[in-house]
N, C-alpha and C positions, 0 to 999 in steps of 0.2 A: 453551361456549368463551368467550363474552363475560363470563360470571360469573367464570370462572377468571381471566381477565385483570384484571377489576375487583378481586377479592379479593387476587390476587397483587401488585397495585400497592401494597398497603399495606405490604408487606415493605420496599421501598426507602424509603417514606415514614417508617417507624419507624426504620430503620437510619440515615437521614440525620440524625436528631437526635443520634446518638452518633458520627458520622463524625469530628468534630473531635478526639475523644479518641484516635484512631489516629495522630495526628501525632507523639505521643510514641514510638510503636513504629516507625512507618515514617518515619524521618527522610529528608531529601533524599539523604543518602549511601546509605542502603539502597535507596531507590527508583531512584536513578541507576545503581547497580551492577546491579540487577535488569533494568532496561530495556536497559542495555548488553549484558548477557549474553544476553538474549532476541534482540537484534539480531544479535549475533555468531553465534548458533546458526542464525539464518535465512539466513545468507549461502550456505550449502551448498544450501538449498532454492531460493533465488533463482537461483543459477547453473545449477542443474539445469533449471529452467523456462525460463531464458533460452536454454539450449542446445536447447530443443525439448520438454522434458518427457517424460511417459510415452508418448504416441503416437510421438514421434521415437525413443525408445529401443526401442519394439517393432518399428519398421520399419527400424532400423539407421541412421537419419540424425541421431542425437544429436550435436550440436556441428557440424553441417554449416555450410558457408559461407552457405547461404540463411537458416538460422535466425539466425545472428549478424548478417546483413545486415538482417533485420527488426528485431532489437534495436537495432542502431545507427541505423536509420532512425527508429524511435520515439523514441529518445533525442535524436536530432538535431532532430526536429520539435517535440517537447514541451519540451525543456529548453534546448538550445543556441540555437536560433533565437529562442526567447522572450527570451533575454538581450539580443539585439540589436534587439528591437522596442520601439517606444514604446507603452506600454499606456495606453488612454484612462482617464479619471478613474473611470468606473464599474467598470472591471476586467473587463468581459465578454470581451475578447479573451484576457486572461490565463487565465481559467477554461476557455476552450475549447481551450487548447493541447494538453492530454493527450488528450481524446477525439478531436480531429481527427488527432492523430498516430497514435493507435491504429487509427482507422478507415482512414486512408490507407495505413498500412503493413501492416495485417492483410489488406488486400485482395490483397496480393502472394501470400500463402500459399494 
């Protein structure tokens, strides 16, 4: 397994020598449209998982108030409250926002 990883690492090393040539093919317009379309197609998946996902669909609680309360709580803790906090110079408090929000709100479910 280690040998496979070692020899497989030469593929990106070799390809990196020619990567600058792809800028002529993949212009910022092409990559911007591709990233936007990927993001737009993932909205449906995100909404499904925000509403509870597969387990909630199986037991009939897809989109229940409890699932949306967890989503709103995580969003509130990780994003909204962080906008009104003063972040220290090293940024540790900012990087802990999402994990703390997830752990505190997922303990509800």
